[in-house]
C-alpha positions, 0 to 999 in steps of 0.5 A, spaced: 816 357 178 819 355 184 826 355 181 825 362 179 823 364 186 828 360 190 833 364 185 830 371 187 830 369 194 838 367 194 839 373 190 836 378 194 839 375 200 846 376 197 844 383 194 843 385 202 849 382 204 853 385 199 850 392 199 852 391 207 859 389 206 860 394 200 857 400 204 863 400 209 858 402 214 858 395 218 864 391 221 860 385 219 866 380 217 866 374 212 866 369 218 859 372 220 856 372 213 859 364 213 855 363 220 849 366 218 848 364 210 853 359 209 860 357 205 857 359 198 854 366 200 860 367 204 865 365 198 861 370 193 861 376 198 868 375 199 869 375 192 865 381 190 868 385 196 873 390 195 879 391 200 877 397 204 885 398 206 887 400 199 886 407 196 879 408 192 882 409 185 886 402 186 880 398 188 876 401 182 882 399 178 882 392 181 875 391 179 876 392 172 882 387 172 879 382 176 872 382 173 874 376 168 877 372 173 871 372 178 866 365 179 860 366 175 855 367 181 860 373 183 860 375 176 852 375 176 852 379 183 857 384 180 852 385 174 846 386 178 850 391 183 852 395 177 846 395 174 842 397 181 847 403 181 847 405 174 839 405 175 840 409 181 844 414 178 839 415 172 834 416 178 838 422 182 845 424 181 848 424 188 849 430 192 856 433 190 857 429 184 857 433 177 855 430 170 862 429 169 863 424 175 856 421 173 859 420 166 866 417 168 862 412 173 858 410 167 864 409 163 868 405 169 862 401 170 862 399 163 869 397 163 867 392 170 861 389 166 865 388 160 869 383 164 863 380 166 860 378 160 858 371 159 855 370 166 848 372 165 845 375 158 839 378 161 843 382 166 848 384 161 842 386 156 839 391 162 846 394 163 847 395 155 840 398 155 842 403 161 848 405 159 846 406 151 841 411 154 847 415 156 851 414 150 856 409 154 859 403 150 858 396 152 861 392 152 867 397 153 872 397 148 878 402 148 
């Protein structure tokens, strides 16, 4: 129906914006996102965008720590982004990565996604299926 179509369009827009933001290949500011897409999208993008001034290990740690405190919409975007990345890893290992690094990424992604549980059962089930194919537990427990 139209709600599904609208949701897909909104999600596609957010995914495109978040992908652009997260690559660091652009100088697009949150203010520019706000002007182009409005307050709601800019707010979600701000919630899911890492602080690139922090070291990579700290950014990754903060994603795990902060995941449970995100808004539902930001959690959904994070879940979708992690699912996309996990599926991408299954298709092709990045140049320069080892099997150990891929496994470590999957474990880290499981930790992040475990903090997002409750935002979207369908996405959570897809993340669980993707991780299970590689023997990674989800939700993650220490």
